[in-house]
C-alpha positions as semicolon CSV with decimal commas, in nm:
position;residue;x (nm);y (nm);z (nm)
1;X;0,000;0,000;0,000
2;X;0,136;0,338;-0,104
3;X;0,196;0,582;0,181
4;X;0,247;0,957;0,144
5;X;0,446;1,104;0,432
6;X;0,481;1,463;0,550
7;X;0,724;1,550;0,828
8;X;0,675;1,873;1,020
9;X;1,013;1,955;1,173
10;X;1,270;2,217;1,266
11;X;1,607;2,155;1,094
12;X;1,825;2,224;1,402
13;X;1,609;2,025;1,643
14;X;1,777;1,701;1,764
15;X;1,439;1,531;1,802
16;X;1,342;1,613;1,443
17;X;1,680;1,500;1,319
18;X;1,636;1,155;1,473
19;X;1,321;1,103;1,269
20;X;1,482;1,234;0,951
21;X;1,774;0,993;0,997
22;X;1,542;0,698;1,057
23;X;1,332;0,781;0,751
24;X;1,648;0,814;0,543
25;X;1,804;0,492;0,670
26;X;1,482;0,305;0,590
27;X;1,470;0,476;0,248
28;X;1,121;0,612;0,307
29;X;1,039;0,920;0,102
30;X;0,871;1,217;0,268
31;X;0,784;1,581;0,217
32;X;0,929;1,834;0,459
33;X;0,745;2,120;0,626
34;X;0,971;2,339;0,840
35;X;0,807;2,466;1,157
36;X;0,893;2,787;1,341
37;X;0,768;2,628;1,664
38;X;0,865;2,924;1,886
39;X;0,605;3,135;1,708
40;X;0,337;2,887;1,822
41;X;0,156;2,857;1,488
42;X;-0,207;2,753;1,537
43;X;-0,210;2,505;1,252
44;X;0,083;2,318;1,404
45;X;-0,068;2,326;1,755
46;X;-0,374;2,160;1,604
47;X;-0,151;1,870;1,500
48;X;0,043;1,843;1,826
49;X;-0,094;2,004;2,144
50;X;0,257;2,017;2,294
51;X;0,353;2,262;2,021
52;X;0,692;2,106;1,947
53;X;0,818;1,910;1,646
54;X;0,845;1,656;1,502
55;X;0,506;1,545;1,371
56;X;0,474;1,282;1,098
57;X;0,156;1,256;0,890
58;X;0,096;0,944;0,683
59;X;-0,177;0,934;0,419
60;X;-0,285;0,621;0,237
61;X;-0,597;0,455;0,101
62;X;-0,674;0,348;0,457
63;X;-0,686;0,709;0,578
64;X;-0,463;0,956;0,762
65;X;-0,247;0,891;1,066
66;X;-0,088;1,173;1,267
67;X;0,204;1,067;1,489
68;X;0,347;1,319;1,737
69;X;0,672;1,318;1,936
70;X;0,999;1,150;1,849
71;X;0,975;0,817;2,030
72;X;0,622;0,751;1,905
73;X;0,729;0,823;1,546
74;X;1,039;0,602;1,568
75;X;0,842;0,312;1,717
76;X;0,573;0,354;1,449
77;X;0,829;0,348;1,168
78;X;0,992;0,038;1,315
79;X;0,657;-0,141;1,341
80;X;0,530;-0,046;0,997
81;X;0,863;-0,075;0,813
82;X;1,067;-0,340;0,996
83;X;1,344;-0,361;0,735
84;X;1,611;-0,263;0,791
85;X;1,560;-0,303;1,167
86;X;1,688;-0,005;1,363
87;X;1,645;-0,154;1,709
88;X;1,867;-0,457;1,648
89;X;1,786;-0,817;1,559
90;X;1,836;-0,981;1,900
91;X;1,678;-0,898;2,238
92;X;2,002;-0,777;2,400
93;X;2,080;-0,523;2,129
94;X;1,717;-0,407;2,117
95;X;1,717;-0,349;2,491
96;X;2,050;-0,165;2,474
97;X;1,931;0,052;2,184
98;X;1,622;0,151;2,383
99;X;1,833;0,226;2,690
100;X;2,063;0,455;2,494
101;X;1,770;0,625;2,324
102;X;1,649;0,719;2,670
103;X;2,001;0,821;2,773
104;X;2,043;1,074;2,493
105;X;1,687;1,205;2,491
106;X;1,675;1,258;2,866
107;X;2,021;1,271;3,025
108;X;2,224;1,414;2,736
109;X;1,947;1,655;2,645
110;X;1,915;1,796;2,997
111;X;2,287;1,807;3,079
112;X;2,431;1,919;2,745
113;X;2,176;2,035;2,487
114;X;1,967;2,206;2,753
115;X;2,259;2,440;2,817
116;X;2,444;2,472;2,487
117;X;2,151;2,481;2,247
118;X;1,942;2,698;2,473
119;X;2,218;2,956;2,505
120;X;2,344;2,946;2,145
121;X;2,022;2,887;1,950
122;X;1,699;2,913;2,146
123;X;1,781;3,247;2,309
124;X;1,843;3,399;1,967
125;X;1,524;3,254;1,820
126;X;1,318;3,364;2,119
127;X;1,484;3,703;2,159
128;X;1,599;3,630;2,514
129;X;1,924;3,823;2,506
130;X;2,292;3,730;2,518
131;X;2,415;3,378;2,603
132;X;2,508;3,311;2,966
133;X;2,875;3,210;2,964
134;X;2,842;3,007;3,285
135;X;2,575;2,789;3,124
136;X;2,788;2,740;2,813
137;X;3,079;2,628;3,030
138;X;2,853;2,385;3,217
139;X;2,723;2,240;2,891
140;X;3,072;2,196;2,749
141;X;3,194;2,024;3,065
142;X;2,899;1,784;3,062
143;X;2,959;1,719;2,691
144;X;3,313;1,601;2,768
145;X;3,178;1,346;3,018
146;X;2,924;1,215;2,766
147;X;3,189;1,187;2,495
148;X;3,403;0,980;2,730
149;X;3,108;0,747;2,781
150;X;3,066;0,714;2,405
151;X;3,439;0,634;2,381
152;X;3,393;0,363;2,644
153;X;3,103;0,203;2,457
154;X;3,298;0,201;2,131
155;X;3,600;0,021;2,278
156;X;3,408;-0,310;2,248
157;X;3,139;-0,232;1,990
158;X;3,116;-0,141;1,623
159;X;2,815;0,083;1,692
160;X;2,679;0,225;2,016
161;X;2,432;-0,054;2,093
162;X;2,623;-0,343;1,938
163;X;2,720;-0,485;1,602
164;X;2,482;-0,286;1,381
165;X;2,374;0,072;1,345
166;X;2,061;0,143;1,546
167;X;1,833;0,418;1,669
168;X;2,083;0,467;1,951
169;X;2,340;0,590;1,699
170;X;2,083;0,814;1,536
171;X;1,982;0,968;1,867
172;X;2,343;1,035;1,962
173;X;2,431;1,169;1,617
174;X;2,121;1,390;1,607
175;X;2,210;1,556;1,937
176;X;2,581;1,585;1,861
177;X;2,528;1,711;1,506
178;X;2,340;2,020;1,624
179;X;2,609;2,094;1,880
180;X;2,869;2,036;1,607
181;X;2,678;2,286;1,390
182;X;2,791;2,547;1,644
183;X;3,145;2,404;1,664
184;X;3,135;2,292;2,028
185;X;3,232;1,923;1,999
186;X;3,602;1,858;2,086
187;X;3,639;1,572;1,838
188;X;4,020;1,562;1,857
189;X;3,997;1,455;2,223
190;X;3,784;1,148;2,147
191;X;3,928;0,951;1,852
192;X;3,685;0,657;1,872
193;X;3,384;0,888;1,887
194;X;3,528;1,092;1,601
195;X;3,565;0,780;1,383
196;X;3,211;0,668;1,473
197;X;3,072;1,010;1,384
198;X;3,257;1,010;1,052
199;X;3,100;0,671;0,973
200;X;2,745;0,784;1,042
201;X;2,809;1,127;0,886
202;X;2,906;0,951;0,561
203;X;2,581;0,756;0,532
204;X;2,327;0,873;0,270
205;X;2,065;0,938;0,540
206;X;2,291;1,204;0,694
207;X;2,351;1,413;0,381
208;X;2,038;1,630;0,413
209;X;2,142;1,726;0,767
210;X;2,478;1,852;0,642
211;X;2,295;2,087;0,405
212;X;2,086;2,241;0,683
213;X;2,122;2,615;0,733
214;X;1,914;2,861;0,929
215;X;1,918;3,239;0,872
216;X;2,128;3,414;1,135
217;X;2,273;3,086;1,264
218;X;2,579;3,002;1,056
219;X;2,742;2,658;1,098
220;X;3,102;2,596;1,198
221;X;3,335;2,583;0,892
222;X;3,392;2,207;0,927
223;X;3,024;2,118;0,978
224;X;2,956;1,980;0,628
225;X;3,302;1,823;0,582
226;X;3,288;1,442;0,591
227;X;3,654;1,427;0,697
228;X;3,633;1,719;0,938
């Protein structure tokens, strides 16, 4: 059955990027609608009462399905399009992928993105004034701890959750890629993480992310470079 997909997203939103990566890795075509969520558009609020992207709409002969929030969309895609599997093929890897999804969307987001992206991106979009340097320092320090954890995982694994790429890698790459957009990831200090990021950055699903630009928010010079 043919399915027409529309993804409402914000290009520099880690949550939206996870869904874009999953759609790309599964080779599912979709139409993009960029959302200026901070302006609280009524038409978007009608789709998702929380007022934040992403939202995926699927239309087919069976009707229309509106799926809101990252985890719900990822689980839906995995259920409806099981190949290639992005949660792993065995129970241990599936459990580990889910654990790391939670890690990046809760712990990493609150300790790193909540500081760095709020100060460097959200304040500018919302007109909240200059970045607070103390918060930027706190975010950068927390980022170093998380990168060390990624290094530790990669000492015994090909990908974060095990032998194959999974949604855990996409969650981590989505969060890190936005921070890398602003040039805040110390890649030279974490060689295993750097190699892992180069691998996922080179995949076809990642190419649209490297082309992302937002007016007034220029990327770091190396952002689009596959070899840094």
